[in-house]
C-alpha angles and dihedrals in degrees: 000000000000089000091052091052092049091051090049092051090049090050091051092048092049091049090050091050092047090046090052091049090048091050091048091049091049091050091047091047092048091049090048091051092048090048091047091049092049090049095044097043109031125174109261099180137022127199126190127179129213094272095051101261110146136201131178137201115220129208091246090059092051091048091049093051091047089052091051096047103035108010096102093048094048092046091049091051094049093045089049090055091052091049092052092048093049092046091051091050091048092051092042091237115168116212112256098233093184090056091050091053093045092052092043089056090052092046093047090055092058111103091219093055091047091051093051092049093047092048092050092239089130138002133233089244092055092048092047091051091053091044091051090055091050093050091050090048091051090049089053089048092052090048088066086072125070110245090246092054098053098077093049093045092050093045091052089048089052093050091050094046102028096128093051093046096055112106139192128201109230144192124183143187118211117208135177102231141021090246091058090046091051091050092052091045089057090053089051091051089052090058103262112152114261095221092051091051090049091053090049104040112015117113093203106105093191096060106018096093090049091056092260093302112172096170125215115343134187124204092264090054091061134067111274092240093050104045098070091052097044096048089056093057112101119239114277094020129117123221128240115254109297125196123222136160088271096055134268122334140197113197130197119201103208099175144350135219117198110136124088094247090053097049099031093110091050090048091051093050093047093047090050091046091056091049098046097091091053093047093050092045090053091049092050089054092049096045127064105245118182117188135152126249119255096270094048091045092054090050092049090050094047109124115251093231099050109141092162095063093120097044126083117246112282098019099094113114 
């Protein structure tokens, strides 16, 4: 009987120990989940009114709204990239690295691209990935033509769009007033280098350090009121002071490209750009693409730790 009691006491003690361990593990697990939730779904904005009522916006709410508003577009873009890659593999197309670099140089000269890169809104790696997809898509588009057809197709495209394909290589100096523009124009007339004057006087932060370099521009790249004037300026000549909504400009036309041989690459890129939607649509028909509808997509993209699922955006406490 004494042995039975001892065994019973041992059993109770073991159960107490195990119960304590279980409680400790549950507390640890609960703390870990709370910590994981706080890490996975942090507060990204806080709002407080004049009487001390507070509301927060959590990361899960932002992600959910992004999924609702832009999920389909982003998914379509990503799926399109995969389609292009698979099609290139299937057709044994090797990426034209020289074309990627040539286009990257053109992109990197655009003031808007420079501004986005400087502001951290995008990265060179992200832009290069998108550019790689476009180059592959254009290679697939060109492959729809027999090699012997390409020259004739591009030449006909050039003849039809000659005026829009012509390009001028520009520099500019942006100034605040006509008087300042006249003063800089006098320095130009006296033989001072245009690029040096741009670095010294131009108010355009995106091109000033590059001597006012705007790169190659077509008519559609320029303001409608400026393009007729600038395309009439002879090569190597600077304009008189010109007024725009941004201020007063002096432009230098460094070079021109007008003949087919000079703008052939531009014609090819523009022709491919116009054909891209048809090429991608044909690939989508040929490939098996499975994707959810909008409602299902939003559900699939719902964050795991989303305690605010039932509350409208901005009402979580």
